C-alpha positions in Angstrom: -0.1 0.0 0.0 2.9 2.7 0.7 3.6 3.0 -3.0 -0.1 4.5 -3.6 0.9 7.8 -2.1 3.2 8.3 -4.9 0.5 8.0 -7.9 -1.3 11.1 -9.5 -5.1 11.0 -8.8 -5.5 10.2 -12.4 -3.4 6.8 -12.1 -5.4 6.1 -8.5 -8.9 6.5 -10.1 -7.5 4.1 -12.8 -7.0 1.7 -10.5 -10.3 2.4 -8.2 -12.3 1.9 -11.5 -10.3 -1.7 -12.0 -11.0 -2.9 -8.3 -6.9 -3.3 -8.0 -7.1 -0.4 -5.1 -9.3 1.1 -2.6 -10.1 4.6 -1.2 -9.0 3.5 2.3 -6.1 1.5 1.0 -4.7 5.1 -0.5 -5.7 7.0 2.6 -3.8 4.8 4.7 -0.8 4.9 1.8 -0.9 9.1 2.5 -1.1 9.1 6.0 1.7 6.8 6.6 4.0 8.9 4.3 3.0 11.9 6.5 3.9 10.3 9.6 7.2 9.2 8.3 8.3 12.8 6.6 6.4 15.6 8.7 8.5 16.0 11.5 11.4 17.2 9.2 8.7 18.9 6.4 6.6 20.8 9.2 3.7 21.2 6.3 1.1 20.1 8.1 -1.0 22.1 10.8 -4.1 20.1 10.8 -4.5 16.1 10.3 -7.9 15.0 9.8 -6.8 11.4 9.9 -9.6 9.9 11.4 -12.4 12.0 9.2 -10.3 10.9 5.9 -10.7 7.5 7.0 -14.2 8.1 7.3 -14.6 9.4 3.9 -12.9 6.9 2.5 -15.0 4.2 3.9 -17.9 5.6 2.1 -16.3 6.3 -1.0 -15.2 2.3 -0.7 -18.9 1.4 -0.8 -19.6 4.6 -3.9 -17.1 2.4 -5.9 -18.3 -0.8 -5.2 -22.3 0.4 -5.7 -21.5 2.0 -9.1 -21.9 5.7 -7.8 -18.5 7.3 -7.9 -17.9 10.7 -8.4 -15.4 12.6 -10.1 -12.5 12.5 -7.2 -14.1 9.6 -5.8 -11.7 8.9 -2.7 -8.6 10.5 -4.0 -6.6 12.2 -1.1 -6.4 16.2 -0.8 -4.6 19.3 1.1 -5.7 22.4 1.3 -3.9 25.3 2.2 -5.3 26.7 5.9 -6.4 30.1 4.4 -9.5 28.1 2.8 -12.6 27.8 5.7 -13.7 24.6 6.2 -16.9 24.0 8.5 -16.3 22.2 11.8 -12.1 22.5 11.1 -9.9 25.2 12.8 -8.4 27.8 9.7 -5.7 29.8 11.4 -4.8 31.5 7.6 -1.0 30.7 9.3 -1.8 33.4 12.1 -1.9 33.3 15.6 -4.5 36.0 15.6 -6.8 33.2 14.3 -5.2 29.9 16.1 -8.4 28.6 17.0 -10.9 29.9 14.8 -13.4 27.3 13.8 -15.5 28.1 10.2 -19.3 27.8 10.5 -19.6 27.3 6.8 -16.6 25.9 4.1 -15.6 27.9 1.2 -17.2 27.1 -2.4 -14.0 25.4 -3.5 -13.7 23.1 -0.6 -17.7 22.2 -0.9 -17.1 21.2 -4.5 -14.1 19.0 -3.8 -16.1 17.3 -1.2 -18.7 16.8 -3.6 -16.5 15.5 -5.9 -15.7 12.5 -3.7 -12.3 14.1 -2.3 -11.0 13.2 0.6 -9.2 16.1 3.0 -6.7 14.8 4.4 -4.9 17.9 6.1 -5.0 21.9 6.5 -1.3 22.7 5.7 1.5 25.5 5.7 0.7 29.1 4.8 2.8 32.0 5.1 0.5 34.3 7.6 -2.3 35.5 5.6 -0.8 34.5 2.4 2.3 37.1 2.8 4.1 37.2 5.7 7.7 35.8 6.0 9.7 33.3 4.3 9.4 31.6 7.1 6.3 31.5 9.4 7.4 32.8 12.9 4.4 31.3 14.3 4.1 27.9 13.1 7.8 27.3 12.3 9.8 26.9 9.0 8.8 25.1 5.9 11.4 23.3 4.7 11.8 21.7 0.7 11.4 18.4 0.1 13.8 18.6 -2.3 16.4 20.1 0.3 15.7 20.7 3.8 18.0 23.6 3.7 16.3 25.2 1.5 12.8 27.5 1.1 9.6 25.8 -0.3 8.8 28.9 -1.5 5.1 30.8 -1.1 2.6 31.7 0.2 1.4 27.8 -0.7 4.0 26.2 1.5 2.5 23.5 2.9 0.8 22.4 -0.4 3.7 22.5 -2.3 5.6 20.5 0.1 2.7 17.9 0.8 2.1 17.1 -2.8 6.0 17.2 -4.0 6.5 14.8 -0.7 3.6 12.3 -1.4 1.3 13.3 1.4 -1.7 13.5 -1.5 -1.5 13.8 -5.1 -3.3 16.9 -5.2 -3.5 20.0 -3.3 -5.2 23.7 -3.2 -2.9 26.8 -3.2 -4.0 30.2 -3.8 -2.1 33.1 -5.5 -1.8 36.9 -5.3 1.4 37.4 -7.0 2.9 33.9 -7.5 2.2 31.6 -4.4 0.7 28.6 -6.3 3.5 29.0 -8.9 6.7 29.9 -7.0 6.0 26.9 -4.9 5.2 24.5 -7.9 8.4 26.0 -9.6 10.6 25.2 -6.5 8.7 21.8 -5.8 8.7 20.1 -9.3 5.1 20.7 -9.4 2.5 21.4 -12.1 0.3 24.1 -10.5 -2.3 26.8 -12.4 -2.9 29.9 -11.5 -6.6 30.2 -13.4 -7.8 33.0 -15.0 -9.3 35.6 -12.6 -12.7 34.8 -11.2 -12.4 31.3 -13.2 -12.5 29.8 -9.3 -14.8 31.5 -6.6 -12.8 33.0 -3.5 -15.9 32.8 -1.1 -14.4 31.3 1.8 -10.9 32.0 1.0 -9.2 34.7 3.2 -8.4 37.4 1.3 -5.1 39.2 0.5 -5.7 41.6 -1.8 -9.0 41.2 -3.5 -8.2 42.4 -7.3 -5.4 40.1 -7.3 -6.4 37.0 -5.5 -6.7 33.6 -7.0 -7.4 29.8 -6.1 -6.1 26.8 -7.9 -4.9 23.2 -8.0 -1.3 22.1 -7.1 -0.3 18.4 -8.8 2.0 16.5 -9.9 0.3 16.0 -13.4 -1.3 18.3 -15.6 -4.5 16.1 -16.3 -5.0 16.1 -12.6 -4.7 19.8 -12.9 -7.4 19.5 -15.3 -9.3 17.4 -13.5 -9.2 19.8 -10.2 -10.1 22.8 -12.0 -13.3 21.2 -13.9 -14.6 20.4 -10.0 -13.8 23.9 -8.3 -14.3 26.2 -11.4 -17.5 28.4 -11.9 -19.7 30.9 -10.4 -20.8 30.9 -7.0 -23.3 33.8 -5.6 -20.7 34.0 -2.4 -17.8 35.9 -4.6 -19.5 38.2 -6.8 -16.2 38.5 -8.9 -16.2 35.1 -9.7 -17.0 34.4 -13.6 -20.4 32.7 -15.6 -18.1 32.1 -18.3 -19.2 28.2 -18.7 -16.6 25.9 -17.5 -15.3 23.4 -20.5 -13.9 19.6 -20.0 -10.4 20.3 -19.6 -9.8 16.2 -19.2 -11.1 15.9 -22.6 -8.9 18.0 -24.3 -6.2 16.4 -23.0 -6.7 13.3 -24.8 -4.4 14.0 -27.8 -0.8 15.5 -26.7 -0.5 17.0 -30.1 0.9 20.4 -30.9 0.5 21.0 -34.4 -0.4 24.4 -35.3 -0.1 25.6 -31.9 1.6 28.6 -31.6 3.7 29.4 -29.1 4.9 33.1 -28.2 8.3 33.6 -26.3 8.4 37.5 -25.2 12.0 39.4 -26.1 12.3 41.1 -23.2 11.5 41.6 -18.9 11.1 37.8 -18.7 14.4 36.9 -19.1 16.6 40.0 -18.1 17.3 38.1 -14.4 17.3 34.2 -15.0 19.7 32.0 -13.5 21.2 30.4 -16.8 20.4 26.9 -16.0 16.4 28.3 -15.7 17.1 29.7 -19.0 18.8 26.6 -20.5 15.7 24.4 -19.0 13.6 26.5 -21.0 14.6 26.8 -23.9 14.6 23.1 -23.8 10.9 22.9 -23.3 10.5 25.3 -26.0 12.2 22.9 -28.1 10.2 20.5 -27.3 7.1 22.1 -28.3 8.7 23.2 -32.1 9.9 19.4 -32.3 5.7 18.2 -31.3 4.7 20.6 -34.2 3.9 23.8 -32.7 5.2 27.3 -34.2 7.5 29.4 -32.0 7.3 33.2 -32.5 9.1 36.1 -30.7 6.6 38.6 -29.1 6.9 42.2 -27.8 5.6 43.2 -24.3 7.1 46.4 -24.0 4.9 47.5 -20.4 5.5 44.3 -19.0 8.2 46.0 -16.5 5.6 47.9 -14.6 3.9 44.9 -13.2 6.3 44.8 -10.2 5.2 48.3 -9.1 1.6 48.1 -10.3 1.6 44.7 -8.2 3.3 45.7 -5.1 1.2 49.2 -4.9 -2.5 47.4 -5.5 -1.2 44.6 -3.2 0.0 46.4 -0.2 -3.0 49.1 -0.3 -5.5 46.2 -0.2 -3.6 44.2 2.2 -3.8 46.8 4.9 -7.5 48.0 4.1 -8.4 44.4 5.1 -6.3 44.0 8.0 -7.5 47.8 9.2 -9.6 46.0 12.2 -6.6 44.0 13.4 -4.0 46.9 13.1 -4.1 47.3 16.8 -2.7 43.7 17.4 0.3 44.4 15.1 2.3 42.7 17.8 0.8 39.4 17.1 1.1 39.0 13.3 4.5 37.3 11.9 7.4 38.9 11.5 7.3 40.0 8.1 3.5 41.6 8.4 4.9 43.5 11.5 7.1 44.9 8.8 4.9 45.0 6.0 1.2 46.1 7.4 2.9 49.6 8.3 4.5 50.3 5.4 1.1 49.8 3.7 -0.8 52.7 5.6 1.8 55.0 3.0 0.5 54.0 0.1 -1.6 56.8 -0.8 -5.1 56.3 -2.4 -3.6 58.5 -5.5 -0.9 55.7 -5.9 -3.8 53.2 -6.0 -5.8 54.2 -8.2 -3.1 55.2 -11.1 -1.6 51.7 -10.3 -4.9 50.3 -10.8 -5.3 52.6 -13.9 -1.8 51.7 -15.2 -3.2 47.7 -15.3 -4.7 48.3 -18.7 -1.8 50.0 -20.2 -0.1 46.1 -19.2 -3.1 44.3 -20.1 -3.3 45.6 -24.0 0.3 44.5 -24.2 -1.0 40.8 -23.9 -4.1 41.3 -26.0 -1.6 42.0 -28.9 0.3 39.8 -28.3 -2.3 36.9 -28.2 -3.9 38.0 -31.5 -0.4 36.2 -32.7 -0.3 33.2 -30.2 -1.5 31.1 -28.3 0.3 30.5 -25.3 3.0 32.0 -24.1 6.4 30.3 -22.1 8.4 32.4 -19.8 10.5 31.4 -17.2 8.7 30.1 -13.8 10.5 31.3 -10.5 13.8 33.2 -11.7 16.1 30.4 -10.0 15.9 27.3 -8.0 14.9 27.3 -4.1 17.1 29.7 -2.5 18.7 28.5 1.1 17.4 30.1 4.0 20.6 31.2 5.2 20.8 33.2 1.8 17.0 33.9 0.5 18.0 34.9 -2.8 20.5 34.3 -5.8 23.7 36.2 -7.2 23.6 36.6 -10.9 27.0 38.6 -12.4 27.9 40.2 -8.8 24.1 41.1 -8.0 22.5 40.1 -5.3 18.8 39.2 -5.6 16.6 39.0 -2.7 13.9 36.5 -2.6 10.8 39.0 -1.7 11.9 41.6 -3.8 13.0 39.8 -7.3 11.5 36.3 -7.3 7.8 37.2 -8.3 9.1 39.4 -11.6 7.9 36.6 -14.0 4.8 36.2 -12.0 3.2 39.2 -10.7 2.2 40.4 -14.1 -0.4 37.4 -14.3 -2.1 38.6 -11.2 -1.8 42.2 -12.5 -3.7 41.1 -15.8 -5.7 38.2 -14.5 -4.1 35.7 -17.4 -4.2 32.2 -16.8 -0.6 31.0 -16.0 0.5 27.4 -15.5 3.7 26.5 -13.8 5.2 23.0 -15.1 8.6 21.1 -14.3 11.5 21.9 -16.6 13.8 19.5 -15.4 16.5 19.5 -12.6 19.7 21.7 -12.3 23.5 20.5 -11.9 22.4 19.9 -8.1 19.4 18.1 -8.6 16.9 21.0 -7.6 13.3 21.5 -9.5 13.2 24.5 -12.3 10.1 25.4 -14.0 8.5 27.4 -16.5 5.2 29.0 -16.9 2.6 28.6 -20.2 0.3 31.6 -20.3 -2.9 31.8 -22.4 -5.9 34.2 -23.1 -8.6 34.7 -20.4 -10.6 31.7 -19.9 -8.5 29.6 -22.4 -6.9 27.5 -19.9 -7.5 24.6 -21.8 -4.4 25.7 -24.4 -2.2 26.1 -21.8 -2.8 22.5 -20.3 -2.6 21.1 -23.8 0.8 22.6 -24.2 1.8 20.8 -20.8 0.6 17.8 -21.9 2.3 17.8 -24.9 5.6 18.5 -23.1 4.9 15.9 -20.1 4.1 13.3 -22.8 7.3 13.5 -24.2 9.5 13.9 -21.1 9.5 12.6 -17.4 10.6 16.1 -15.9 7.5 16.0 -14.0 8.1 12.5 -12.6 11.3 13.2 -10.7 11.0 12.8 -6.7 12.9 14.5 -4.0 15.6 12.0 -2.5 13.8 12.5 0.7 10.7 10.2 -0.7 13.2 7.9 -2.4 14.4 7.3 0.8 11.5 6.8 2.9 
């Protein structure tokens, strides 16, 4: 049974369907993996072992009775800013240490209704922002190297899915918080189009930038999860009424013939570790070999996205936390610094940044007249060490908080769907990633390109040495 925890959701469902494994066996395998590795990873905030076993037994019966649902018996993890009825939701903060919601978030309701089995609520930077080390709940080491960060803010989901605690999980993303840990942990994680997944019941960081989405080890699992959680919900007035397509059906044929792939000529490649650049070029070559047409594209205002994103995020973050600003000393170290800084973002700065978003969006609208997807770096380097928290390139040090969102924030500013996938391991055996970006509500094209890559390579199948040792 211990091998079941290493399978993808798609593979587990195939075994369940064939009667070769059961949800109860899969849950026991995942719980055993958590028991083996958790003291080292510190990814789990609230373990739900007995609840998961009860859900798994019910799923066993559904498979036997022929009433299985889309995710029947698939174990999953939830970032602990997603509300769960009757289960504490801390937001990674001491302030909400004992908060137990009475209603689950819309996406949590949908995962449960689809038959998923919730194993644990997992670590996050406080309120999805904060410091790279959560000073309330402890550091969040990377399964690939325990001296390195998992990234954030979806740290627990990144570490847990990578360490085979569960095949799938939910992260949230305001400036890169799904894609950053996905890049560092060899995962496939998607920030969908703004509004594609409702944020009802998800603790907000910045309401005009926040997204929620799947973090998985295979694009087929990401597509399946997004089908389940996407769609309008009245609890989130910004959630879209656009129909949700069958993403999984579009992945049956891994073909890139005629796919037009754009590669930006500026901004995204200005500060990138050379090994990350080589890996991205190799992935682009795989798409070209599979029939894609590669085109250079210009995005002249992309460089504005950092200033826009930080201005908007700080202003909205500060506004949301006015009610607890008098409890500043109880916040995580990073937010003790950030919240006072947020008070100095003026209304005119905030409104100017919001107006400038349209200027950046028009660059992408023009680019997507000629291409179907864009390929850009994921994180600008592999996961940095805790004692460095950055990288040195050509003699210049680039810090994590200040620079590692530069390739990602722009897609929160524009609301475009951005899918992070593994692009291989560097010379030290650490994961690297790229992003595949598509038009609004065209996640299917990003999934298609990723499926082509993952059908031709084994990057996404690599396991951390910690897992292999276990």
